[in-house]
C-alpha positions as a printed Julia matrix, in Angstrom:
636×3 Matrix{Float64}:
 23.86    0.86   22.5
 23.3    -1.53   19.83
 24.85   -0.44   16.12
 23.95   -1.57   13.04
 27.35   -2.29   10.28
 27.51   -1.29    6.6
 28.26   -4.54    5.4
 28.74   -5.94    1.27
 25.82   -6.86    0.64
 24.44   -3.52    1.76
 27.02   -1.87   -0.57
 25.78   -4.76   -3.34
 21.82   -3.6    -2.73
 22.13   -0.03   -2.8
 24.55    0.03   -5.82
 21.62   -2.05   -7.81
 19.03    0.4    -6.63
 21.22    3.47   -8.57
 22.45    1.59  -11.3
 23.24    4.74  -13.74
 24.91    6.6   -11.13
 28.4     8.22  -11.98
 30.58   10.01   -9.58
 30.69   14.12  -10.22
 33.76   14.25   -9.98
 36.89   12.83  -10.12
 37.85   13.45   -6.62
 35.46   10.8    -6.01
 36.86    7.48   -7.41
 41.0     6.93   -6.72
 43.06    4.76   -8.74
 42.28    1.78   -6.73
 38.91    1.86   -5.88
 39.18    2.73   -2.2
 37.75    6.19   -2.52
 34.79    4.72   -4.62
 34.51    2.23   -1.58
 34.53    4.85    0.93
 31.64    7.35   -1.36
 29.28    4.12   -1.86
 29.57    3.34    2.16
 29.02    6.72    3.15
 26.05    6.53    0.9
 24.36    3.68    2.19
 25.0     5.22    5.72
 23.21    8.45    4.66
 20.55    5.98    3.2
 20.11    4.81    6.53
 20.1     7.72    8.29
 16.87    9.07    5.93
 15.15    5.75    7.56
 17.58    3.5     9.99
 14.83    0.95    9.93
 14.94    0.35    6.11
 15.46   -3.54    4.76
 14.38   -4.82    8.23
 12.21   -7.68    8.13
  9.38   -7.81   10.49
 10.91  -10.4    12.76
 14.08   -8.47   12.66
 12.32   -5.71   13.72
 10.45   -6.97   16.41
 12.96   -8.41   17.84
 15.42   -5.29   17.78
 12.31   -3.6    19.3
 12.72   -6.45   22.33
 16.2    -5.91   22.68
 16.0    -2.07   22.86
 13.4    -2.59   25.44
 14.97   -4.82   27.93
 18.43   -3.06   27.46
 16.81    0.05   28.23
 14.25   -1.18   31.06
 11.1    -0.05   28.74
  9.43   -3.52   28.65
  6.34   -1.77   29.98
  6.29    0.08   27.0
  7.11   -2.88   24.74
  3.75   -3.3    22.58
  3.92    0.85   21.99
  7.37    0.57   20.98
  6.55   -2.46   18.82
  3.78   -0.88   17.18
  5.98    2.81   16.71
  8.78    0.75   15.03
  6.27   -0.44   12.34
  4.96    3.23   11.86
  8.8     4.3    11.6
  9.63    2.1     9.59
  7.1     3.03    7.1
  4.78    6.2     7.64
  2.92    5.73    4.34
  1.48    2.19    5.09
  0.15    2.39    8.21
 -3.98    2.08    7.46
 -3.11   -1.52    6.37
 -1.45   -2.48    9.82
 -3.27   -4.9    11.62
 -1.51   -4.06   15.06
 -2.88   -0.47   15.13
 -5.85    0.4    16.59
 -8.51    2.59   15.18
 -7.0     5.37   17.54
 -3.41    4.67   16.52
 -4.33    5.37   12.96
 -6.38    8.52   13.69
 -3.43    9.86   15.56
 -0.99    9.52   12.79
 -3.74   10.8     9.98
 -4.1    14.06   12.45
 -0.26   14.46   12.07
 -0.51   14.78    8.66
 -3.64   16.47    8.4
 -3.32   19.06   10.89
  0.3    19.54   11.67
 -0.08   22.32   13.81
 -2.52   20.82   16.61
 -0.06   20.19   19.04
 -0.06   19.54   22.43
 -0.14   22.38   24.8
  3.48   21.51   26.05
  4.77   21.92   22.34
  3.36   25.0    22.11
  5.18   26.35   25.41
  8.31   24.86   24.49
  7.68   27.28   21.35
  7.12   30.19   23.32
 10.5    29.66   25.07
 12.35   29.52   21.96
 10.66   32.25   21.04
 11.72   34.2    23.82
 15.14   33.28   23.9
 15.2    34.51   20.13
 13.55   37.99   21.39
 16.61   38.22   24.34
 19.14   37.89   21.52
 17.33   40.38   18.83
 17.24   43.09   21.51
 20.68   42.69   23.23
 21.83   43.43   19.29
 19.45   46.6    18.9
 19.38   48.18   22.14
 22.88   49.77   21.69
 21.58   51.62   18.41
 19.44   54.43   20.52
 21.5    53.94   23.7
 25.1    55.26   22.31
 23.26   58.54   21.02
 23.21   58.8    24.78
 26.5    56.96   26.13
 28.91   58.52   23.98
 28.13   61.99   24.98
 28.07   61.12   28.74
 31.5    59.42   29.03
 32.83   62.41   26.38
 33.15   60.08   23.55
 33.99   62.37   20.52
 33.29   61.8    17.19
 36.66   61.45   16.56
 37.17   58.54   18.73
 35.79   56.34   15.99
 37.82   53.25   17.07
 36.72   53.43   20.19
 33.0    53.85   19.79
 33.21   50.86   17.32
 34.83   48.99   19.62
 32.21   49.35   22.51
 29.41   48.6    20.11
 30.8    45.32   18.81
 32.61   43.98   21.88
 29.52   41.19   22.49
 30.08   39.62   18.83
 34.17   39.55   19.0
 33.41   37.58   22.4
 30.6    35.62   20.58
 33.09   34.88   17.75
 36.22   33.96   19.99
 34.45   32.16   23.24
 30.86   32.17   23.29
 30.18   29.96   20.24
 32.89   27.22   21.3
 31.61   27.53   24.67
 28.47   25.82   23.64
 29.21   22.0    23.11
 30.53   21.76   26.63
 27.76   23.99   28.06
 24.98   21.5    26.48
 27.34   18.56   27.47
 27.51   19.33   30.98
 24.08   21.14   31.53
 21.49   19.9    28.38
 20.05   22.13   25.76
 17.91   24.05   28.91
 20.83   24.42   31.48
 22.96   26.3    28.11
 19.66   28.59   27.94
 19.59   29.31   30.99
 22.73   30.3    31.58
 23.15   32.33   28.61
 20.01   34.21   30.12
 21.58   34.85   33.5
 24.34   35.61   31.52
 22.11   38.75   29.69
 20.66   39.57   32.78
 23.76   40.23   34.74
 25.35   41.91   31.72
 22.4    44.06   31.17
 22.36   45.34   34.66
 26.04   46.07   34.77
 25.66   48.03   31.56
 23.08   50.05   32.96
 25.37   50.27   36.08
 28.26   51.66   34.39
 30.19   54.4    35.65
 32.69   54.64   33.29
 33.57   53.52   29.31
 35.71   50.74   30.93
 33.04   49.17   32.87
 30.78   49.34   29.92
 33.28   47.93   27.19
 33.83   44.9    29.68
 30.06   44.56   30.49
 29.2    44.56   26.61
 32.04   41.67   26.03
 30.76   39.68   28.79
 27.5    39.96   27.35
 28.62   37.99   23.98
 29.03   35.0    26.21
 25.34   34.54   26.09
 25.22   35.9    22.22
 27.03   33.01   20.94
 25.69   30.39   23.12
 21.92   31.25   23.13
 22.17   31.5    19.14
 23.69   27.54   18.58
 21.43   25.94   21.27
 17.76   27.44   20.94
 17.35   26.41   17.5
 18.67   22.9    18.33
 16.53   22.54   21.4
 13.39   23.18   19.12
 14.0    20.91   16.6
 15.14   18.12   18.72
 11.68   18.53   20.74
  9.51   19.3    17.82
  7.89   16.44   15.54
  9.39   16.27   11.77
  6.27   18.01   10.58
  6.56   21.27   12.06
 10.33   20.88   12.94
 11.53   23.37    9.65
  8.67   25.7    10.86
 10.09   25.96   14.18
 13.82   26.17   12.99
 12.36   29.29   10.39
 11.06   30.87   13.15
 14.28   31.49   15.33
 15.12   34.48   12.97
 11.52   36.34   12.79
 11.64   36.3    16.69
 15.23   37.34   16.52
 13.64   39.98   14.32
 10.78   40.84   16.46
 13.49   41.34   19.53
 15.57   43.48   17.33
 12.49   45.89   17.03
 11.69   45.72   21.13
 15.08   47.05   21.14
 14.43   49.97   18.96
 11.48   50.45   20.54
 13.34   50.89   24.18
 15.34   53.75   22.5
 12.15   55.35   21.65
 10.05   54.55   24.85
 12.99   55.69   27.45
 15.03   58.23   25.3
 13.37   61.28   27.11
 13.5    59.31   30.52
 16.64   60.42   32.73
 18.37   59.13   35.87
 18.62   60.53   37.93
 15.88   63.36   37.14
 17.38   66.18   35.12
 20.79   64.91   34.51
 21.24   65.32   30.28
 22.57   61.86   28.33
 21.44   59.03   31.09
 18.87   57.8    28.66
 21.37   55.21   28.13
 20.84   53.59   31.57
 17.36   52.31   31.24
 17.49   51.34   27.37
 20.67   49.29   28.45
 18.71   48.04   31.8
 15.2    47.31   29.92
 16.7    44.14   28.24
 17.45   42.31   31.31
 13.25   41.73   31.05
 12.97   39.34   28.43
 16.03   37.0    29.92
 14.42   37.42   33.38
 11.18   35.62   31.61
 13.22   33.21   30.07
 14.84   31.75   33.15
 11.6    31.54   34.51
  9.88   29.68   32.23
 13.03   27.26   30.82
 12.87   24.74   33.42
  8.56   24.42   33.16
  9.64   22.66   29.74
 10.81   19.02   29.15
 14.71   18.74   28.26
 15.45   17.63   24.89
 14.9    14.1    24.73
 17.57   13.67   22.05
 19.98   15.0    24.84
 18.59   12.75   27.6
 19.55    9.83   25.34
 22.87   10.49   24.64
 23.48   10.24   28.36
 21.74    7.01   28.18
 19.15    8.13   30.16
 16.26    6.56   28.42
 13.28    6.97   30.59
 13.31   10.32   31.01
 13.87   10.68   27.41
 10.59    8.62   27.21
  9.09   10.6    29.69
 10.05   14.19   27.93
  8.74   12.51   24.96
  5.44   11.83   26.4
  5.03   15.3    27.31
  5.5    16.81   23.53
  3.04   14.01   21.8
 -0.36   13.38   21.95
  0.21    9.92   22.9
  2.47    7.36   24.29
  2.68    5.26   21.29
  3.63    8.19   19.13
  6.3     9.02   21.67
  7.66    5.26   21.72
  7.57    5.71   18.17
  9.75    8.98   17.89
 11.85    7.11   21.1
 13.45    4.1    19.03
 13.63    6.01   15.75
 15.92    8.7    17.26
 17.9     5.52   19.15
 18.63    3.76   15.58
 19.77    7.03   13.96
 21.85    8.16   17.19
 23.56    4.48   16.44
 23.94    5.41   12.69
 25.67    8.91   13.93
 27.98    7.05   16.1
 29.22    4.52   13.6
 29.8     7.68   11.11
 32.08    9.23   14.38
 33.64    6.49   14.97
 37.31    6.07   14.57
 37.43    9.96   13.28
 39.23   12.97   13.54
 36.27   15.47   12.86
 38.06   18.54   12.34
 40.25   16.85   10.09
 37.33   15.37    8.39
 35.81   18.42    8.67
 38.51   20.51    6.62
 40.3    17.47    5.05
 37.39   15.96    2.82
 36.33   17.98    0.04
 32.42   17.56    0.07
 32.32   18.72    3.85
 35.14   21.32    2.79
 32.88   22.61    0.09
 29.7    22.75    2.37
 32.26   24.69    5.33
 32.78   27.4     2.39
 29.46   27.43    1.47
 28.22   28.04    4.69
 31.1    30.67    5.62
 29.74   32.88    2.26
 26.19   32.8     3.24
 27.0    34.01    7.08
 29.97   36.49    5.81
 27.23   38.03    3.27
 24.68   38.24    6.29
 27.17   40.72    8.02
 28.49   42.36    4.76
 25.39   42.8     3.09
 25.35   45.82    5.71
 22.23   44.84    7.45
 23.8    45.85   10.83
 24.78   49.16    9.71
 21.42   49.63   10.21
 20.28   47.7    13.45
 23.53   49.24   15.13
 23.77   52.66   13.91
 20.53   54.17   12.23
 20.01   56.6    14.82
 23.5    58.3    14.57
 22.64   58.14   10.26
 19.34   59.64   10.25
 20.83   62.21   12.77
 23.86   62.88    9.95
 21.37   63.35    7.61
 19.32   66.12    9.39
 16.96   64.18   11.9
 16.8    65.38   15.53
 17.91   62.7    18.09
 14.59   61.9    19.28
 12.9    61.91   15.58
 16.15   59.95   14.43
 15.15   57.29   17.4
 12.03   57.16   15.87
 12.64   56.3    12.27
 15.07   53.63   13.61
 12.23   51.74   15.64
 10.39   52.0    11.66
 13.32   49.97   10.39
 12.91   47.61   13.3
  9.13   47.18   12.38
  9.7    46.35    8.91
 12.79   43.9     9.18
  9.95   42.07   11.91
  7.27   42.43    9.44
  8.83   41.28    6.04
 10.45   38.26    8.02
  7.2    36.76    8.83
  6.48   35.53    5.3
 10.2    34.1     5.0
  8.47   30.86    6.99
  6.68   30.32    3.5
  9.35   31.62    1.08
 12.39   30.09    1.71
 11.02   26.79    1.28
  8.78   27.9    -1.72
 11.75   29.72   -3.54
 14.52   27.91   -2.42
 17.36   29.48   -0.54
 19.76   30.63   -3.42
 17.04   32.15   -5.29
 15.83   34.18   -2.84
 19.76   35.38   -2.47
 20.06   36.0    -6.29
 16.82   38.29   -6.26
 17.32   40.4    -2.84
 21.63   40.83   -3.28
 20.99   43.42   -6.49
 17.56   45.11   -4.84
 19.72   45.63   -1.49
 23.27   46.94   -3.38
 20.52   49.34   -5.06
 18.83   50.37   -1.82
 22.15   50.93   -0.17
 23.23   53.2    -3.08
 20.11   55.16   -3.09
 21.06   55.97    0.38
 24.3    56.64    0.11
 24.02   59.05   -2.78
 20.99   60.81   -1.2
 23.59   62.62    0.77
 24.66   64.78   -2.1
 21.23   66.13   -2.39
 20.77   69.53   -0.82
 18.88   69.56    2.4
 14.97   70.15    2.02
 15.11   69.14   -1.64
 14.8    65.62   -0.84
 17.67   64.65    0.91
 15.55   62.98    4.12
 13.77   61.0     1.97
 16.79   58.78    0.26
 17.68   57.64    4.01
 14.37   55.78    4.06
 13.48   55.27    0.41
  9.82   53.57    0.58
  9.6    54.38    3.98
  5.97   52.78    5.4
  3.79   55.54    6.14
  3.44   54.79    9.87
  0.9    57.2    11.6
  1.47   61.2    11.36
  5.23   60.79   10.51
  4.99   61.81    6.74
  2.74   64.48    7.17
  4.77   65.52   10.03
  8.15   65.41    7.92
  6.1    66.94    4.76
  5.45   70.21    7.03
  9.08   70.64    7.05
  9.48   70.41    3.48
 11.44   67.23    3.5
 10.09   64.85    1.12
 10.6    60.52    2.26
 13.58   60.02   -0.56
 16.29   59.85    1.75
 13.98   57.54    4.5
 13.21   55.45    1.75
 16.43   53.68    0.86
 16.95   52.11    4.67
 13.27   50.78    4.79
 13.08   49.42    1.49
 16.69   47.61    1.89
 15.02   45.68    5.08
 12.12   44.74    3.38
 14.32   43.0     0.69
 16.71   41.68    3.57
 13.93   40.16    5.75
 13.01   37.35    3.4
 16.82   37.14    2.11
 19.98   37.19    3.52
 17.8    37.29    7.29
 16.62   33.74    7.21
 18.65   31.84    4.75
 22.35   31.92    6.73
 21.29   29.42    9.57
 18.52   27.49    7.31
 21.6    26.9     4.92
 24.45   26.19    7.47
 22.17   23.53    9.55
 21.43   21.39    6.59
 24.79   21.56    4.33
 27.09   19.76    6.82
 26.63   15.74    7.06
 25.03   14.98   10.46
 28.28   13.64   11.83
 30.14   16.64   12.13
 27.3    19.11   11.94
 27.57   20.33   15.64
 31.23   21.6    14.62
 29.82   22.9    11.21
 27.28   25.27   12.87
 30.35   26.24   15.69
 31.96   27.47   12.47
 28.88   29.29   10.99
 27.96   31.06   14.31
 31.79   32.09   15.08
 31.91   33.28   11.41
 28.39   35.33   11.55
 29.69   36.39   14.97
 33.25   37.63   13.87
 32.18   39.68   10.8
 29.56   41.17   13.24
 32.46   42.7    15.13
 34.3    43.57   12.06
 31.13   45.91   11.11
 30.7    47.21   14.31
 34.13   47.88   15.24
 34.8    49.75   11.42
 31.49   51.68   10.3
 32.01   54.52   12.3
 36.18   54.95   11.09
 34.9    53.75    7.39
 32.1    56.13    7.48
 34.35   59.22    8.76
 37.06   57.9     6.18
 34.66   57.18    3.12
 31.86   59.72    3.99
 28.45   58.2     4.13
 27.96   57.8     0.82
 31.54   55.88    0.24
 30.45   53.52    3.47
 27.07   52.86    1.55
 28.64   52.0    -1.46
 30.98   49.88   -0.1
 28.51   47.65    0.83
 26.74   47.82   -2.13
 29.62   46.63   -3.98
 29.85   43.53   -1.27
 26.23   42.95   -2.45
 27.35   42.77   -6.49
 29.78   40.72   -4.99
 27.32   38.01   -3.36
 25.12   37.9    -6.44
 27.94   36.9    -8.53
 29.38   34.31   -5.89
 25.84   32.78   -5.22
 24.98   32.56   -8.93
 28.33   30.9   -10.04
 29.45   28.95   -6.78
 26.7    28.52   -4.2
 24.92   24.86   -4.82
 21.05   24.71   -3.77
 19.99   22.84   -0.87
 16.5    23.2    -1.03
 14.87   19.5    -0.42
 17.61   17.7    -0.91
 17.92   14.34    1.33
 21.31   13.69    3.02
 22.52   11.7    -0.11
 21.28   14.0    -2.3
 23.28   16.69   -0.21
 26.11   14.33   -0.42
 26.29   14.36   -4.56
 25.73   18.25   -4.37
 28.73   19.17   -2.64
 30.85   16.33   -4.19
 30.68   18.6    -6.98
 33.85   20.54   -7.62
 32.87   24.84   -7.58
 34.42   25.08  -10.75
 32.61   22.54  -12.21
 29.06   24.25  -10.8
 30.54   27.88  -12.18
 31.35   26.41  -15.38
 27.6    25.1   -15.57
 26.13   28.1   -14.31
 28.52   30.28  -17.19
 27.36   28.08  -19.66
 23.34   28.62  -18.64
 23.67   32.58  -19.13
 22.84   32.5   -23.02
 20.29   30.07  -22.04
 18.59   32.68  -19.2
 19.01   35.55  -21.46
 17.25   33.88  -24.51
 14.12   32.67  -22.49
 13.28   35.28  -19.74
 14.65   38.5   -21.83
 14.16   37.85  -25.37
 11.43   35.29  -24.75
 12.2    33.27  -27.2
 11.71   29.33  -27.54
 14.45   27.46  -25.44
 15.56   23.38  -25.44
 14.83   22.29  -21.77
 17.74   22.98  -18.98
 20.06   20.28  -18.62
 20.47   19.04  -15.29
 23.41   20.1   -13.31
 23.05   16.86  -10.77
 22.41   13.41  -11.87
 20.53   12.21   -8.78
 18.48    9.29   -8.97
 14.58    8.2    -8.52
């Protein structure tokens, strides 16, 4: 594979392009200039990653394409490859290219004007990835209703809080310790499709194992085994979607992972309601959990049947040197061979630059030793940590028990828990738009304090005497699903207690729901992004386990009011950290992200501390203020 080297002339040209740029941190330049040279060289390579073909003349480009076609036995597509290379080099200038036919130009226009008009295989791949996300969500939430039956069935009492937490949280312990780190070898040897197939097969096997468990040890082992699937699937599916999709819809497809995971979470709640009255064997009480947990085997069966009907990731084929297979795969995902040839050559050049970045480096040392990467890891760790410690999975895993504690019967608790899943999914849909419109940091700054308030409402509502509004506090803002409001009103209990949890889910879904995975996927440089995402997913599943394990004991020790107040406090902490220490990544290029994360955290915090009077005067006092000083000196 040809590797483009960065030479002194390119460094000089790059410096001329940004004559006024200054370093954002004293760490960037050493006394002898070596760090400065490294930083500038890294910046040039990042510019090449933005478009590896920039700076090449027409003759150089055509010659490089010819060598590429010869090297990988693609001479039969040389004309398409050359036309595609011209488009990839300058996407906005295709109208004036004589080499392109009218049909070629029409195809390029359609990509921009009708980005969701895609070949059938692209939609089929999207359905596959949505199905994988649904598996993920249902595996997480089915335990919510099932535990109301299997704890009594196995005679696990309310005093055995640590055992309850261990059984519920076992999959996430396995995901954090083993599952997330198995992603790389599974992808390397079996491909993206193979990893998805294996993880879904494990989901099927462990779901049936859970349903057949004859003691709590078997149930615990089955749930631990489920973690192998949870970690690998969550790391691989979004990557597979991104590698198959064209740039115009790549970001939206990545966002859909969270949306369809929320749909799967809703289905887990639905299973609790649907099968809460089904006893196996008939007449034996507290056996409903078997069919609730067994039903989670259905979605992964569908995914396993479907997965090998969709082409493998073209990028994975190329990493194995199988360029003809990659080309065939791309042709099934694009309208024409010309477009597939363009993307094949462009991906090839991107991979060459990425290999250059990795050459001779210890990537784990780079991950923690380079300040820019360490700050990206810090920010990624924060958003992933707060996705769990904002308290959302207390609701996802324990809402049925919480509602029972607040006075609902078991069947009523299953029903209102299903409502939390519906709300979570419905309000995850607008996040596809809001995350790129309002930005990741702004969404967190708005939603953290609101989530804290909703948790405080929920917690303090336990002090309200039953029958005088207590039930309403656990679901403040309950959505009026048919007949339920009237039913509860007939019991003389308003909806104050109900509304806290429901409004919490309304606020969570467009904020801490989609932001962590989106933020983590773009914060790391490409050459360590695979390691960064493994670190990020291990973080979220690790703290997911801690939350699942500790909630029963926390609720017993602190009371429900104190336990909800504990997580409300973490949301206030999250707001403070996000305001002072979390950089924004929306609409940043790779080069701009380097500059963003090269800034020291203390400088970032000092800037936003100094901005507090400005915000107060502008937005509270509504006074006239001077223009806001820019935090980053990013060249045009």
